[in-house]
N, C-alpha and C positions, 0 to 999 in steps of 0.2 A: 854662787858659782864663780868659776874662773874664766876670764875671756881667752879667746884664741890668741896665740902669740902674735906680736906686732913689733915693728921697729918704732923707736921713739925719737922725735926731734924737738928741740926747744930753740927756735930761732931767736936772735937777739934784736931783730929789727923787722919792720913790716916788709921790707924788700926781701929779706931772707925767707920770711914766711910765704910770700908770693911765689918765690922760686921753689920752695919745698912742696907746695900744693899744685905745682904746674903740670904734674904728670903722675900716672900710677893710681893705685887704690889708696887714697889718702882720706883720713878723717881729721877734722880740727877739733881741739878741745880748748875750752877757756875755763869756765867755772866747773865744768864736769857734771852738772846736775842732770843733764839729759843724756849725754853720750855714754857715760860710765855705766849706768844701769843697763842700757841696751847691749853694751859690750859684754858685761858680766853674764847676762842672760843669753848671750850669743844670738840675739835678734839682729845684731849688726856686727860687722867685722871690718878690719882694715889691714893692709900691709904695713902702713905707716900711720902713726898718730902724731900730729903736729900740734904742740902745745904753745898757744899764743898768750897764755895767761899773764906773762910778765911784760907784755908790750904796753907800757904805760901811756904811750902816745895815743892809744885807742880808748883811753878812759877819760871820762869827764863830760860835763854838759856846758854848752856854750851858746849864748845868745848871738844871733847873726846880725850883721849891719842893717838888714832890711826889717828887723824885728822878728824874724823867724828864730828857729831853735835847732841845735844839733846835739845829738846824744851819741857819744862814742860807743863802739860795740862792746867794750869791756867794762862799761859802767854797770855797776851792780844794782840790784833792787834796793839795797840799803843806801847806796849813793842817791838814787832817785828820791827816796823818802826824805833824806836830809837836805837835798839840794834843789828839788824842783820848785818852780815859782807858781805851780798850780796845785792848790791845796787838795782838790778832789783827786788828783792823780796820786798824791802821797797817801791819801786815805785808801785808795783802791789797792795800791802796791803793798800797803801794810797787811792786807788780807791775803797775800799770795804766799803759799807754802809755809815753811817754818823759819826759824832764825837762821839755820844753816843755808837753806835755799836763798833767803834774802841777802845773806852775806857773801855767798859764793856765786849764785846764779847771775848771769849777765844778760843785758839787753840783746846783744848780738846772738847769744845762744838761743834765747827764746824766739826771736824773729826767724833765725835760720832754721830752727827745728820744725816750725810750722805744725806744732801739736794742735789737733782739732779742738782741744779743751783748754789751751793756754790763755791766760788772762791778758797778758801784755799786748799781743797782736790786736785784740779788739780795741784796746785803749789807743794804740798807735794808729789804727785805721780811722777812728773817730777824730783824731787830731790831724789827719791828712799827711802823715809822714811818708817819706820815700826811703828806700834802701840805697845806700851808696856802696857800690860793689867795685872791687879793684882786683886786677890780675896783672900778670906780666905783659898782657896785651893793652892795658890801659884801664880807665875808670869810666863807669856809667852810673846813672841814677835811675832807679825803677820805682814808680809809685807802689806803695804797699797794696793799694787797690788793684789787684791783678797779680801781685807777687806771690801770694799763697795759692798754689795751683792744686793742692790736694793734701791729704793726710801725709805729713812729713815730706812734702814736695814743694819746692819753690822755683822761681824763675832764675835763680842763681846757677851759673854754670859750675861744673866740678872744680875748675881752677880759679874760681872767684872767691874772694874773701869779703865778708861784710865788714866794712870799715866803720860805718856809723848809720844812724837814721837821721833824716833832716826834714824840716817842714818850713813853710812860709809863715808869715804872721797870722795870728788868729783875728777874726773880725772884731771890731770894737764891741765890747760888752759880752763877748762869748763866754758861756758858762758850761760846765760839764758835770757828769756824774757817771758812776759805774755801779751797777747792781747785778748780783749773781745768786743763782741757786747752786750751792756747792755740794759735792759728794762728801759726806761728813768725815770719812776715814782719810781720804787723800787730799781733800781741799780743792781738787780740780773742779772746773765749772761743768755742771750739767747744762746750764745756760748762763752765759755772762753777756751783759749788754753795756756798752759805753755810748753815751750820748753827749754831743757837743752842739749847742744851739745858741743863736743870737736873735734878738728882736730888733725890729726897726719900724717905727710908726705904728706900734701896736700889733704887728704881725711877725711871724717867724720868717727871717730873711736868710738864715743859714742853718742847715741841719745836716749833721753827720752821725750815723748810727753804725757802730761796729759790734758785731756779734760773734761769740765763740761758743763752742760746746754743742752747737745745733747741727751744723753741716759737716761736710768732709774737711773743711778748713775754715779758719776765721774769714769773715766776709763783711762787706758794707751792705746794709739793708736799704738799697736805693729806693725801693717802693715805699718804704716808711718815710724816707727823707722827702720824696716827691709829694707825699700826702701832707706832710707837715708844712712845707714851704707855702707861704702866703696865708696860712691859717692863723687864727687868733690864739692858739695854744690853750684853748679851753679844754676841760676834761673830756668833753665829747669829741673834739677834734683829735686829741691825743689818743683816746681809746680807738677811734676809727683808724688812725694811722698805724697803730701798733698791731692791728690785725694782719698786716702785711709782713710781719717779722720773718717768717720762714719762706716767703715767696721765692720760687726758683731754686730751692735747696732740696737735696736729698737728705732728709732729716735722719740723724743717727738714731739707732735703736739698740740698747744694750741692757745689761742686767740692772743698771741703775735707773733707767727711764726708757719706756718704749716710745715709739715714734709719735703716737697720739699725745701722750703726756708731755713729751719734750716740746712738741709743736705748740701746745697750749701754754706751757711755761715760757716759751719764747715771747709770746704775746704779752703775758703778764709782766715779765721782767723788762721788756722793752717799754711798756707803759710806765713802769716804776722809774726807770732810768730817765726817761724824758721828763716826767713830773719832777724828779729831783733836780735835774738841770735847770728847769724853768723856775724852780722854787729858790734858787740861790740868789 
């Protein structure tokens, strides 16, 4: 299909981009892997499309002075695979989409889109990332835990541009894993679970579980985290904690998985992700 007519702008700087999105019905395009299909199917429209794809200042991964990490909004999936210092993240991202998606799709696009079945938000949630948002009014940082408000809805204002995602240092010895049940044709997650865990004195001292595909938006499974903290990480403790995977969620039901099946698979894949993280 052909999208409805729109004006097109390609700013040459972040400042120009912020001015361009400061008013009116504007959509931002970077890699185009999410917005273009919606425009072509006329599920979305815009008076103006602002292309930030050539703003190289927004691309790249940087370790922070405090040991944390920052990932620019225009960093691609392929950049993550080749540049991340976390092997399990590279492994997870290698399983997202196809070559075109990995070469064109961006971190900022995935986070801003808030697709209920997107993999990267779950990984970023488990790593305690925050969204760095900027507008002509200034800059603010919003934890991703709470940033995803619903399907394709975030806490970003219409005139705010996602500049990067940023996190603090991980606990000593922290390990992670991502496990997903994917829809075979599209590769999207029916259930996707990221787990980041650390042990201290023989018990779990840090637990972050990010889940996608299950609820209306990616989320932190805090009931699972609470059940894991202080436990010995045994198979029984992990299995008991995983039972809380869908707590508090309105579980999705569609042609690929009904609510009961998806809820059960959330438990199964949460257990698998936790076990994989603890086994590293």
